[in-house]
N, C-alpha and C positions, 0 to 999 in steps of 0.2 A: 799885646797878647797875641798868641797864634790863633789861627782859624779854629783849631781843636779846642783851645781854651775858651773861645768865644761861644762855643756850643752850649745849649741849655744843659743843666745837670740831669743825670739819669740815675734812677734807682736800679740797682743791680742785685738780683736775688741769686747770684752765682753761689753754688754750694749750699743753698738754703733747703731746709726740710719743711718749707712753708705748707706744701700740700698735706703732709702727714700731721705736722704739729698744729696747724691752724684749722684745717678742714676735717681731717679724718679723726683726730683725737682732741679737738679743741671745743667740742660741744656746739658745732656750727651746722648741724643737720637742718635746723629750721631755716637759717639764712640761705643755705644751699637750695633747699626745696622751694623757698619763696622766689629765688631768682629763676629757678626752673619754670615756675608758673608764669612769670613775666615773659620769659623767652618763648614759651609755647604760644602765648598770645600774640607776640610781635613778629615771630619768624614767618617768612613765606612758606608755602607748602613745598616748594621745590626751587632749585636754582642750579646754576652751572658751576660757578666758582666763588667761594667765600674767602674773605680775609678775616682771621681771628687775631686781633691785636692784643698782645699781653696775655697769651694763652696759658702761660705758666706750664704746669704739669698736665694740662689737657683736661681739667675738671669739667669744663662745659662742652668740649669738642664733640662728644658723642650725642649731644642734644641737637646738633645740626644735621640730622639724618637726611633732610630733603635735598642736600647739595651734592653734586657729583664729586667735586674736589674741594678741599679746604687747605688754605695756606695757614699753617700753625706757626705764629710769629711770637717771639719773645726776645728780650735783650739777653737773658741768661741762657748760656749754652747748656748748663746742667739741668735747668728746668725743662728744656727741650728734650734732653736725653730721657728724663722721666716721662715726658709725654710720649716719646717714641716707644718706651717700654710698655706704656699703658695701651697705646693705640696700634702699634705695629709699624714696621717699615713696609708699607703698601703704597701703591700708586695713588690712592685716594688722598693721602696726606703729604703735603710738601712742608718740610720743617725749615724755618728760616730764623736765624739769629740776626737781629737788626735793631737799629735805633729808630723809634717811631717818629722822631724829628727829621729823619732822612730815609724815607722808605725806598727800598731798592726795586720798585716795580714800574713797568711801563704804564703810561696814562691809560685810564679807562679800561683797566683789566678786569675788575671785579664787578659782579652784579649785586653783591651785598658785603657788608663788613660789620663786625661787632667789636666793641671795646668795653669790657666789663671789669670794674674795679681797677682801672688803669688811669683814668683822667686825674684822679686825686693825687697822683705822683707827678703831675706835669706843672712845672713852674711857668710854662708859656703855652697854655692850652690851645690858643688860636693857631699856633704853628703846626701842632699835631693835626688839628681839624682840617687845615688846608691840605696837608699831606694826604689825609684820608679822602678828601673830596677829589683830589687829583687822581687817585688810584681807582675811584669808582666810575662806572659808566653813567651817562646821563640817566636820571630816574633811578639810579641804584639806591638800595636801602641801607641805611646806617642805623644800627641799634647801639645806643650809647648809654652806659650807666655812670652816674656820678654821685659822690657823697655830698649831701645837701647841708648847708649851714642853716637853712630856714626850716629846721625840724622842730617838733613840739618840745622836746627836751631842752634844746638850746633857747627857745623862746621863753620857756618857764624860768630857766636859770638866769637869763638876762633880766627878766622882769623882777626877779627876787634879788638882784644885785649880786649873784654868785658867779658871774662871768663878765669880763670887761668888754669883749668884742660883741658887736651888734649882729644878730641874725637877719636884720632887715636891710643892711647896706649891701651894695653890689660887689664889693671887693672880696676876693678869696681870703680865708683865714688859714694860716699855716699852723696847725696845732702841734705837729711834730715835724722835724726837718723833712722837707719834700713830701709832706702829707697834708693835702689841702681839702677844705670843704668849700663848696661853691654855692652861690645863690642861684636858684632855678631860672630866674629871669635873666641873669647874666649869661648862663649857659645857652639859653634860647637866643640871646642876642648874638653870641659868638657863632652859633650855628648859622644864623641868618647871614652874618657878615662873611662867612666862609663858603657859602654856596649850598646851604641846606634849607629845606622847608620842614618844620616840625609837623608831623601828622598825628602823633599820639603820645601821651605821657602816662606812665604808670608809677604810682607810689609803692615802694617795696620795703619789706622788713619793718612793718609797723610794730611788731610785738617781740623785738629782739632782747628785751629785758630778761635777764637770767631768772628772776623770780617768776615771771610769766611762763617761761619755757619749762620750769620745774612744776608749776601748779596746773597747767592746762595740757591735756593730752595732745600729742603732736598732730593727730588727724584733725581735731577741732581747731587747733591754732592755724593750721594751713587753710581750712575752710574760711575762717575769719579773714585771714590774709588775702585769700583769693577775692573776696568781696571788697575788702578795703582798697585793693589795688585799682579798682575801677574808678576811684575818686580822683585819679591823677590829673585828668584834664580840667578839674575844677579847682583843686588846691594841691599844694605840695608841702606836707607837714611831716613826712617820714624821713629817716636818715639816708635813704637811698632812693634815687629816682631813675627810672628807665625812660628813654626817649627814642621813639622811632622817627627818623628824619629821612627825607627823600632828597637826593642830589638834584639840584635844579641848574638850568643853564646847559650850555654845550661844553664838551671836552673833546679835544682832538683825539680820534681813535688811533692807537698805535698799530704798526704793522703786525701781521699775524705771527711772525716768527719770534719765539722766546717770550718770557714773562719778566725778565729782570732788566733793570737799568742800573747804571753806575751811581751809587749814592753820593759820589764826589762831584763828577762833572755832569751827571744826569743823561749821559749818552745811552742809547739803546738801539738795537739789542746787544747783549754781551755774547762773546764767544765762549761756549761751554765745553769743558772736557770732563772726564770722570773724576778729576781731582780739584777743579777750580773753574771759576768764571773770570774771563779776562775782558777788560774794556778796550776795544780797538781804538778809542779816541785818546784816552789819557794813559793807557798802558797799565793801569792798576789791576792787580790780581786778587781775587776773593776766593777763599778756601771752601771746598766741599769736603766735610769730614764726617765719615760714618753716616752718610745720608742727611746731614744737616748743613745747609748753606750758611756761611758765616760772613755777614756783611758789616760787622762792627768795625773792623780795622783791616786794611789790605795786608796781604802776606808778602807783597813785593810789587815790583813794577817792571814792565817790559820796555818802558820808555828809555 
């Protein structure tokens, strides 16, 4: 198999109306606001440069107001076009189409990163976490959300014999192709093994049942949610878990010029023009199209 064929599979939302269909017209206001509560609790008051992994159409980007600049990253070019239409083509936002398994950034670039509703698409989570750690400065903050298999509904279903997989075992469960639920203890283990120290956990979306969302006023539901999130360091029984982790250990600081490295040979910095980024080491060229850097596949080579 070729090097490309050996790469982990990637979920591609190219051409999807996910933002509109799922979030804006899918009855997900409660889930969106619950995640907003968690982010407000975990985000620092201010920062220089943040990496938003799996930003999609920019649903959460406006919540990162304390940061001077934000790299808005997604694998889907059309999702980034939607984010650009929402947020604007301004210097504060850097739009990047890239594979999270091969991040195109110089080491120790970011002082914070978020990855919300993304890990559940990762067949090889540790590889992604190592990429994030390499991109973060020492002591950088990483806010990670993941779908938990150890939730109350799964435990009840398993206890009643209504599902075959166990919510108590460490291995992920793939309930739909490239859609995984993880055990919280396993995610914490992966974070520790890839250079992070878990500082805080929040349990999120406790009341996402449609019947509850219809019966209980939204304001009351969110007040209950806000209180329930605080149990996250004691137990994790919700379908979604947010983790605040700190990058530990040292990472070699990159030179000050440029932010990009070649995702193929990892050379940095790249030579930039108004149309592309060029790797002076391997000669690969990466397109810049309408304000979006595209590091998914090279457009050619100067070698």
